N, C-alpha and C positions, 0 to 999 in steps of 0.2 A: 080620626085624623083622616086629613084630607092626603091623596097620594103625592109623593114628591116628586119634582121636577126637576130637572137642570136649568140652572141660570147661568149664563157665562162663566162657566168652573162654578159656581156654587151650587147649594141645592135651597129648593123653595116649597116649604110644607104649609098649607095655608098662603096666611098672609107673609111669613116667615123666611125669612132668605140669609142664609149662612156662607156667605162668599168667603173663602179664602184668601188671604194678602200675601203668604209667604209659604214657601215648599215645605217646611219643616214645623211651622209654627202660627199661630195668629190667623183670625177669622174673623170679619164684621158680620155683625146682626143687624139687618134693617127690618121693618115691618112690626115692630113692636114696641109698646109704652108701659116701660120697667113700672110704672108707678099705677098702673091700671090693674085690676084683681085679673093676674094670668091663669087660666084653666090649668090643669096638670098637664095636658098635652105640650104646650108650650114650656113649661118648666123642665117638661123631658124631653124638648128639642135642644133648649138651651143647656141643659145638662151634659148631653151626649156632645154636643160640639165644645164645650169646655174640657172635657175627659180625651175628646181628638184631637182638637187643636191647642191644647193648652193655654190659651188665653184670649178671650173674643172681646171685642170692642164694639158698641153701640153709643152712637151720637145722637144730638139733640134730644138728649132725654131732661126731664121737667121733675126731679128730683130732689124733696127736703130733707131733711132728716129722719124723718119717721118713716116717709115711704121708702129710703136706702133701707133701712134696716129692715121694713116688713120684705122687702124684697130677697134680701139676705137670708130671711126665714126659712123660704120655701127651698133651699140647697141645705141648711143647716143652722146650727146651733150659733147665735154670733157671740163673740169672746166681748168680755166686759173686763178691759185694763183697770189695773188699781189704783194706776196712776196716769194722770195726762196733763198737759198743759193748758194754759190760758186762754188758748185759741179753740180748743175743744169744746163743743156746746155740752153746759153743766146738765142738763136735764134728758141727753140722750146719750146714757153712758157707752151702749155701744160704738157711738161712732168717733171717730179719732180724726182731729185735724193736722195734717201735716205741716202747717206752719208753726206748730207746736216747739218742731226743731229748732226753729230760729231762739227758741229761750234759752236750748241747753246750754251752748258756751257760756253766757254770762253768767248761769248757775254755777261755773266752776270758775270764773274769772278771766274766760277768752272770747275774745268776739266770733262770730259763726264760721268765718272763712279760717282763720287759724283750727279751730275746732274740726272742722272737715278736713283740713291737709294734715293733720297728727291721725286723724281716723285715714285718708284716702291715699297713701303717699304713694301709691305703688299704681301702676295702670289696670290692675286687677283686682284689686282691694273693694271696692265699689259693688261688685255682683254678689247680689245675698239671693238668699230666700227668708222670710219673712219671720223673725224670732227661732232662726235656725237652731241656737244653743239650748233651745227648752227639751224635754223628754217628751212632749207633744206639740211639734212645732204646727200653727195653723194648717187645716187643710186649705183653706181659698181664703182670696183678698178681693173685694169689690171696693174699688178706687173710682170715685165720681170729681169730676174739675168742676169749680165754681167759676176761680179767677184763674188764667192764664195769661203769660206775657203774649205780644202779636208775635214774637219767632224765638225758637231756643225752648228749652223745657221738656224735649222729650223722652220719651223711657222706652226705655230696651229690656226685652225680654229671649232668654234662651231656653231650650228644650232640652231635659237633661235626659230626658229618654230617648229622643233620637240621637244624642250623644253616643250612648254605652253601646248600643250595637258597633258603633265605628272603630270601637278597640279588638275586637274580633280576635280569635286564637288565644296565644298565650296571654297578651295584655288583659282580655276579659278575664281568664280563668283568676289571673293574677289579683286583680282589685274584685273580685267579687267574691273572697272569704275575709276580707280584710277590715276593720272596723276604726273609726276616727274619733278624738276628740274634738268635740264641739263648745268653743267656751266666748263669752261675751268680752267684745275687748281686748279679743288676740290681734296685735301687732298695731297697736296703737302706739305712737311715738311721745314721750312724758317730753314736760315741758322740761327746761334745767330748775334745779331746785327743787321744791313742793310742788306738787303737783294734785290738786283738788279733785281734779276727772281721776286720776290713779288711786286715791283713797277711797273714792265711790266705787269705783270697780272694783277692788279689794273687798267691799265691805256689802257688795249685793250681786256677789258670783251666782253666775248660771253655766252649769255645764253639763255637759252629756255625753255619754260614748255612744256614736252611731254608726249601724252599717255604713261601709264606704257606697255599697250599693243598696239598695232598697227595693222591694216589692211593692210596687204601686198597688193597694188595696182594691180599688175597683176595674183596674184593665189588667192587674198582673203583669205589668210591662216592669222592667229591669231599668231603674232608674241613678244613675251617677250622683249620688247625694254629695256634691261639692259646691263651694262655693268660697269667695274671696273674704269674707269677714268673720266667719266664725271658727273656722278649720283649724287646730291646731297643729296636731298629730296625729300620724299612722300610728296605731298602737304595733309593737314585735317592730319596730324600726327604729334606727337612730334619730335624732333631729334633722343632722345633713339630709339623708335617705329619704325622708320623711317631707322634708321641704322641696327636694328634686322630684318626687312624686305626684306631689298635689300640684306641683307648678306647671307639669306636663296635664296632670288630669284637666285642672281648671282651664290652662288653654284650649283644651280639646274641648270642654263642654261650651265655649263662648264663642268655636267657630263660625265665622259671619253667616256659614249658610245653615245654622242650627236659631238663628234670631230672627228678630223683628223688632222694628221701631216704629213707634207711635207717635204721630202729632195729636197733641191734644188740642180742643176747642173748650169753650164753656157747655155743660151741660152732656161732655164725653163719659162713658163710663167702661171701665175695663175691670175685666172679672177672670182671675187665673187662678189656677190650680198649683197652689204653693208647694205642693209635694213633687212636683215633677219639672219646677222652673226654678232658675233663680232671674233676678232683674237688676237694671242698674237704674238708679237713680240720676236725673241731670246733674251737671256742673257747670252749665253754661249760662247761669242766669243770675248769678250772684253781682255781678259786674253792671249789671243791665238798668237794675233799678225798678223792675215792673213786679206788682204783685204777684204770687201765684199760690194759690188758696186752695187744697185738694181734702177732700173728704174720706176718711176707707172704714169701711168694716170688713171683720177678718172672723172665719169660722171656725170652729172648734176642731182639731183634728186628730188623727189617731197618733199611737206611739209606734215608729216605724218599727218594719221587720226586715231582716237580712235574706238574704238568698237561701241560706241556712235555715230560715225560721226562728233565728235570734232577734230578740226587741233590742231596741235603744233601752239602755240604763243609763237613770241619773248619777248623776256625780254631786252636784249641789242648786238647790235654787229653785228649782221645778217638780212638781207632780202631777201627772196625766189629769186633767180637767180642774186643776186649780191653777188661777191665775193671780 
């Protein structure tokens, strides 16, 4: 491997440059063609950047579905979802097209805007990790942009490993020993009368007890494992106490200094550590009328382990390694 040299705040190894874009999270990687047959040194550089910066960005890539999956396989085993929508490629089961979500409300008698409003009715509700209610959430997600609006549609990520040390002292000691129930559909506001989506949630529940602070399996960092979408209640606290603590922790987790916001272009790729980040999908494009087509591949993850060595425990709906 060629000796690394500093370049404008980044690091260049051979033809690859890793350039940080925010103080705690995010780096842009240039000088690499993700559709090529990458050598082990390049893969190692990318892996190191993901672990260090939690999310990395590539621009101007020309990946088709097969190349997207091949790139992902260099870093782990891609997840194959049992159910996808009509926009996902039927012959590439590892790829999920995010435009599928536009179909979800219609399945339950709602247009997409109403479905989103009932799911994301507070400022912090949209912050999530992918499939966080599972006992083994994905280790990483690789998302590529095919079609994006000319403005709007940015995604934001926050570094949960950076947020944890700022609790310091009594706060850190308090949260390190706690466990939380994570459940699919928490906080959804039902429609008046019969609600088909509520019936669906009750019939397809996924719930897990996770540590509130998990140890990162590769870096050893303590990660504040909270999000706005799946976390239901802290064990041992009343619902009112739990809500207050979780609100405080989530506000801490998404402080602006721990975040990075990315402006998508066609051919952009974001690769993030789903164990150490939460992200916020855009909510500023529905009224614009422009298409936004993104494709994602997720990598199988581990069962989280708390500071005391206790692993997460499934309540219902998921088993390690089985999707």
